[in-house]
N, C-alpha and C positions, 0 to 999 in steps of 0.2 A: 579469125582472131583481131582486129582492125591495130591497127597500133595509128593515136591522136599525140596531138599534142596542144596544151592548155599553157597560155599565158596570161597571167596579170599585171597589170603598167596599174598601182596606183599613187597614192602621192607621195609616198615615203620608202616604195619597194616595188622590184618589177621580180616577176617570179614563173621556175617555169617548171613546167610537168609534164613529159613524155611518159603514157601507160598506154598499156596489153590490154584489152578490154574484151568479155567473157560475157555471152551473156546476153540475154536483151530486156527491154524498158524495166522494170522496177527492179529485175535479178541480177541488173548489169555490175560486173565487180571489175573494180581496177587496182592492174596491178605493177607499180611502179617500174619503171625500168633506168626514170633522171629521174632528181627533183633541185628544185637547186635556189634560194633567193638570194638575191646581189640587191642596196640599198643605195639607190643612186637620188633619194629626195627629189624627184621630177619635180615634186609639188614645192619647193623652197619658196617666201616669198610670193608663191598666184595669192595668197589671203589680200593682202596688203596693197599687192599689182595691179593684178588682174589677167597677168601674162608668165608662160613657162618662160626661164632664164634659160638664154638660148645653152649656159654652160653643161645644163642641167640635162634638155633636150643633149649634148655629147653625150651625158656620164649614159643615159638612156641607151641610149644609139652605140653604144660600145661594146655594153651588154647584150641590148638585142643581136645584135653581129653575131658574138660568141653563142648565142640562144639558138641562134640558128643552124649555124655551125652544127650545135651538139644535133637538134632536133632531127636536121638532113642524114648529116652520120647515123641516127638512131633508125635513121628511116620511117620516118612519119609519114603518115600515111593522109592524116588531115588536123587540121590549123584551125584551133579557134582564139583571137587574142582579145584581149576584152582592156580599157579604161578610162576609170572611173571617176573619185574625187579631182584633182588638180587636172584635167584636160577638161572635164565636163566646166570649170571655172575660168578657162583662158580662153582669153580673144584672141591670142593667136595658135589656139591648137590647130589649123592645119599646118602650119608648122611641124608640127605633133607625126601625122598622121601623113605629111611630103615624106619626113624621115623613117616612120614604120616603111611605109610603104615600098620604100628601097632600100631597104634593109631583111624585112621579113618575104617580102614579095606576096604580100598579102594583107590586107584591109586590118586594121585597128576594130572594136566598136564602142563606144561610148554607152554606157549602158545605162540605164535609170539606175537610182537610190533603189528603187523596188525589187527592178529586176537582176540587182549587183544582190539587195536583200536576199533575196528565192533563191539565187544558186551560193550564196554560202549556205541557207541553209539547209540542203540536199544534200554539199559537200557534207557537214561540220555529222548527220545525228546518223552517219551509213554503220557507223560502228558502232550501235547503240542498242543495248534492247526496245523493240518497242514497246512491251510497257512500262516503261520508265518517264513514258511521255504524259500530255503534250512535252514537248520542249519550250521552250524561251532561247534563241538564238542571237547570242548579239558577236556583235563585227566588228571589235574599235581598230578602225583603219588612221589613216595618215592621218583626211580631210574629214572625214564623215565617217559614222556611227549606224550602225543600222540592228534593227531590233527585229524581229521573227517569231510569231510563234508556233508549230505545229505541229503533225503530230505524222506515225510513219507507221503500216501496214505492208504484209505481204503485198501490196499490190501499187505502193508507193508511197508516196510521202505526200501530205495533203498541209497548205500553208493557210491557215488562218487567219490569218494578218502579219501586216511587213509594213516598219518605214525606217525613210533611210533621214538623218538630219547632220547637219555641215557643222559636228562639232569631231576631232580626233585629235591623235595626238599633237601632231607636229601644226595645226591649225591654234590650238588654243595652248601650244606653247609661247611662238611665235605674238601671241594676241598677251598674252597675260605674263607667261612669266618668263621674266628680261635678265633678271637675278640666276644667279649660282649660286647657291642655290637659293629657286623665290624666298622670295620673302613672304610671310607672317598676310599682309597685306595682299603680295602678289595671285597664293594659296585664296585665300577669304574672293579676292577677285575674280578667280579664274573657278572657283566652285560655285558662286554667286551662276557666273556663265555658262558654263556647262547645266546645271542644276533648270535653268530655264530653257534652254535647248532641251534638254530631255526631256522635259515636259512635256515638248509637241509629241514626239514617240509613241510614250507611255498612255498619252488622250486617245492612237488610231491604234494601238496595240496592244488585247485584253493582256497582261500577263496573267494576273488572276486566278486563269484559266491552265495555268501552265502546272508540271508540276518536279521537270529539270531543271536546269538555268546551263547551259554549254557556249564554252568562251572559246570564239577562236580570233587568229591574228595572231601577231610576232608580240604585243604588248601585252597579253594575256601570258601565252604560251611563256615565257620572259618571266611573266611574276610564276609562274612553277615554278618554271627552272631556280630561279631567286628562293622557293620559298623550301625546296628540297633540298636548297643546300648542295649543286650536282656541278666536280670539281669541269665539266663541260658540257656545251647544250650537246645536252641526249633525246629527240625527238622519240623514243624508246620508251624512256621513261617518264615524259613530257604525258605523249597520249591517252588522255580517256585517266589522268590526276588527278586529285579530289584536291581542295584549296576552299576549306572552315573559314568563315564568312574574319574570325577573327585575325586568321593569317594572311589572309588577304591585308587587310587592313595595316596588318603593321610591317609587311612588304612597303607598302603605295607609302607608309611615312614614310618609312627609311629611306627610299627612294629621294621623294619629297624633300628630306633632310641633307642629302647628301652634297658635297659638290660633284664635281664632272668629274672629278679624278676618284672621290673612293665611288663612284657608281664605274666606271668603270674595272676597278678591282678587280669586280664578281668575274669571277671563271667561265663562268656561263651569258654573258654576254656579249650582246653585238656591237663591234667599235657603234655603228652606224646607227645604230638604236640609242648610246647613250644620252643625247642629249636634248632626248622627243619622248623619253620611256617614267619622267616624273611624270609629263600632261597628259601621257595614257594610265600610269596610275592610278589618275585623281580623279579620274572619267569612272575608269573602274567601279573605284571604290564607290563612286555615287551609285553606280547601276545597285554594286550588292545591295543596298542601304533600301533603296526605291525595292528590289526585287524581296527584300525580306519582309517589307513593311504590306504591299499586297497580296504575295502570294505566297507568305510564309519560309522563303528556299532559306537554306544556309548555310548550302556548298552551291560551287562553280564546279565542274565537270570540263576539264578542257583539253579539245580535242585542237589535233597537229593537220588533222581535215578540213577542207573549209571550202570557201568559192575556187581554188585553184581548181579542184576537186570538182565543185559542180559544175565549172567550165569545162571538163574535160568527161564529166558522163552526158554532157546538154551537146558534143560533136556528135553530128551522122551523118 
């Protein structure tokens, strides 16, 4: 029963999963030993400047140092760390890689958007019934959004099409949603921008063949927590919860209309997400409209398992 460690470093957060693996191939099962998320905002400002802020690299280093101690203390035998949108875009990404090498003692891989999408799909659908597919899995991150259509059966998962586009909760907030709360004009600007960028993904991914929409990552899981009015963030209550489209739109509109203090007042809201959750909610609402129109999908299934689980399952 090998113990593996997976680290996912994105635009907004860095996450760790230490897990035991049982079985092989399509029958591989993960059992969590330690799962943690920290908001470090590595990609803050990178959309405008093209470089990673040294302060952001330092915040990431501090979190990674703690993660390294945790995974070593847990006896992880193999490690895989991937870096996604922020480092793909940064001119000074070698500064980040050098930090990782010195801190973790291993290399970070910059994965392509398509690889990111496929890993997200693998992690997301593991707890879903194969007959509920084909699935469309959506990962709204800080700097990018991944759209994947695929299916699963006893032999494993099959990805039919995947696309990653450069729009996420941090990127759209920094570009368009400058006031708190954003003005109607800023919301319209953000909607036009996101709709145009998402159109590229829908052109390449045939969502009309999908039966079930699965959403992963912090924006989507937070929307579920708020819709359920949870007194705290509860992964067990969020995992595989279902969010009907009218409720999804209600929560998204509420978040976009509240000032920072109002968003922060939700007990299940992570303070590190409060500044960008409105932008993420706007993207999810647009995705809901498109999937309703193109595939007749009327609800969102929320998964706590995502690219982090996909990374762990890929460790050999």
